[in-house]
N, C-alpha and C positions, 0 to 999 in steps of 0.2 A: 813861635813855640806853642804847641798845643799840649795842654795838660789833659791826658786821657783818663787818668786816675790819680786822685789825691792820696797822699800817705797820711794816716791819722796819728801814728805813734812815733816812730823813729825818724820820720822824714827821709827815709832812704828811697831812692828812685832808680828805675831802669830808664835809660835814655837812648835814643837813636837819632840818626840824621837820614832823612828820606826826602831829598830834594828832587823835585820833578814829579809831575802828576802820575806818570806810569810807574815810577819807582815807588811812590807812596801807595798807590792802589794795589800793587802786587804785594807789598809788605802787609797792608791792611787785610788783604784777602787770605793769604797763605800762612803768614807768620804771627800776626797780632793775636789771633785767638789763643794760641798757646801761652803767650806772654800775659794775657789778661787772667787766665786761669792761675798762673803762677803768682802774679801780683795779688790777686784776691786771696790766695791761700795764706800769704805772709804779710798782708797789709803793706805792700810795696807800691809806691807811686810810679806813674808811667808818663813820660813826656816824649814828644817827637818834634824835631826841628825840620820843618818842611820847606823852609826858605833859606837862602844863603845867610850865613852869620856875619858876612863881611861884604861890602859893596863890590860888585864885579869890576868897577872902575878903579878900585884900590890897587896900588902897585904891588901889594902883598897878597892879593887874592890868589887862592889855590883851589884845586878841585875839592869836591864835597868831602872825601874821606879825611882830608886835612882839617876840615872845619870842626871836627869833633873836639879839637883842642881849644876851641873858642866857646864851648858850652857854658863855662863857669859863670860868666856875668849874669846870664839869664837864670841860671839855676840858683844863684845867690838871691835873686829877687823873690823866689818862692821858698827861701830858707831851706833848701835841700841840704841834707847832711852828707851822706855817702851816695855816690852815683856809680852804677854799673853801666858802662857804655856797651852796647851790642850792635854789631852790624845788622842790617835788615834781613839777612839770609841765615840767621841763627834761630833754629827751632828749639823750644824749651820743653823738656819732659815735665809735665805739671807735678809729678811726684818727686822732683828733685828737691834736695834740701835747700834751706835758705842760704843763699850765697853770701849774704852780708854777715852771717855768723862766722864765716871763715876769713873775712877781710880784716886786715890790720890797718886802721885808719891813719897810722903814721907812715904807711907805705903805699906803693902802687901795686895792685894785685893783677897778675897776668898768668897766662898758661903757656908753658913751653911747647913748641912745635917740634922739638927734636928729642926730648925725653918723654917718650910715649910708651904704651905697652908693646910697641912694635920696634924691631930693629930698624933704625932710621934709614941707613943706607939701603937696606933691602926693600923697604916699602917705596922709596923713591924710584928704585929700579923697576919695581912692579908697575908703578904709575906710568913711567915713561914707556915701558914696553907695551903695556895694554892700550895706552892711547895711540901709539904708533900702529899697533897690530889691528885694532878694531875701529878707532875713531878717525884717524887720518895718517896716511903713510908719510905725510909731510912733517909730522910731529918728530922733533929731534930726539935721538937716543942719548945725546949728550948736550947739556945746556946749563944755564944758570940754576936750574933746579937742583944741581948737585954741588953748588957752592958750599964749602965748609964755613964754619963760623969766622975764621980769620979772613978768608977771601971775601966773604960777604961784607965785612966791615971795611977792609982795606980798599975794596972797589969804590967805596964812598968817601975815602980818605978819613975814616974814623979809626980810632984805636979799637982793636978787637975787644968784645965783651964776652961775658960768661956764656950766653945762650942766645937763641932767637925765639921770639914768640910771635904769634899771629895777632896783629893789632886790632882785629875785629872785636876783641873783648878786653876790657880793662876796668878796674874799679879805682876810684879816687875819692878822697875827702874834699868836698867843695871848698871849704875855708882854707885848707892847707895847700891845695894844689891848683886852684883855678888860675892864679896869676902865673904860676910856674909853667903850666901848660900853654897859656897864652903867649908867654915870652918865647917858648920854643916854636910856636907857630910863626911869629914875626921875625924870628932869627933867620929864616930861610926865604930866598926869593921865589917869586911866582913860577919861574922857569927852572926850579930845582931839578937836577938830573938824578934819577934813581933807577935801580935795576927793575923796579916795578912801574916803569914808565911815568915817572914823576909822582908816584904815590908816596904816602908818608911812612910806610912801614919800616924801611931801614932807618929813617931819622928817629922815629919813635923808639925803636929798639935801642939805638945808641943813647938817646937822651935819657930815657927811663933808667937804663942800667948804669950809665955813667953817673947819674945822680946818686945811685947807690942804695936806694931804699925800695927793694923789690920783695913782694910776698908772692912766692910761686904757688899756684893752686893746681889741684889734680887735673889731669887730662880730661876727665869726664865733664869738666865745666867748659871745655871747648874742644870736644871731639871733632876732628876734621873728616868730613864725609869722604873726601878723596882718599884718605888713609883707610877709612872703614871699608869703602867699596873695593879698593885694591887688595886689602888683606882678607876680608871676610866674604865678600860677594863679587869676586872677579868675573864670575859668569855673567854679571850684568852688562859688561862691556859688549857682549855679543847680543844683548837684549835691550838695547837703548830705547826701543819703542814699546816695550812691554810694560805698560803702566801698572798693571796689577802686580807684577813681580816686584817692581820698584817700590810700590806701596808697602808690600809685606816686608821687604828688606829694610826700608827706612824705619818702619814701625819697630822692627826687631832691634835696630841700632839705637833708637830712642829709649827702648826698654833697658839697654845696657849702659846708657850715658845720661848725663843731665842736660847739657846744652850741645846741640849738634849743628855744626857750622858748614853750610854748603858753599864754601869759598871756591872761587875760580869759575871759569867759563866752560871747562871741559866736562866735568861731572856735576857742576853746581846747580844747573837749572831744574833738576828733577824734583825739587821740593815744591814746584808750582803746581800742586794738585791738592784741592781741598778735601779729597777723600782720605788723605793721610790721617788727619785728626778727626776721623768720624766718631760718632757717638759710641759705637761698639768698642773701638780702640780706647777711647778715653775712659769708658766704664771699666774696661779690663785693667787699665793702669790704677784706677781708683780702688778697685776690689783687691788687687794685689797689694797695694799700699796698706789697706785695712788689714789684710791677712798678715802682713809682716809685723803688725802690732799685737797680733793675737799670741798669747803664750802657748808654747807646746811643751808636752811632758815626756814624750818618747814612750808612752805606755803602749805595750803591744795590743793590737786589736784583732789579731788572727789573720789568716791568709785573705788577701784581696786580689781578685783576678779581673782583667779587663773584659 
């Protein structure tokens, strides 16, 4: 575990798992700068786990995304209080509010991926159609992408739960939940079969919600780029090599959201451009944030023309 920034007041931390040199380097280059700005603003600590949290020889070893459930022991060693886990492909708007002020430390905080500003069934149709039309004719127009809540849980022999969230973001209180998360990790075998190719997301969805203490947060704290792209910027599917256009659209999406998650392989890799968080854009965010704090009176100033 590397401590990239200490927390001086509330001992709240953002944490991630970036195992493997390439994975770590990409996160450090394209994502970390936005996290540091955000952490500095609110005095939030920042840690990264760059090595396996369990020996690969262990019969319970599972792929890296599962290992976020094992962070607790190391986090207790540094007296962490509440921890916001983020996947390494989540970019933060530095002007976003302090996420920990919205967390209930008695609960697990997550963001629904079905209750969004968009009609869920329609946005999934758009994603499937646009991928098939512009990215690969092999992409299926009907797949597990369209599983409803009940089918999603029944497929894994779980009782259906209220909703589905993307497990790339969650917040937990270290003292209250570290052992619980660890127990959930060890409950499942290394060859666990899930619709996400052995990934933890269906399991985490079931265990979190079955436990019954969920604090649902606003979509803006985990806006999904594939939703944003399909709904607001569908023209990008025909412009996949147009870096300048992607930069402008990603910046526009960041302005409208707090945390932007580039999940998945189809639309996700476009964040790997260090021009997105350039000085001009960051200054614009800062200046607008300052302007929002300025009182306005509505006093007429006469005609103004461009």
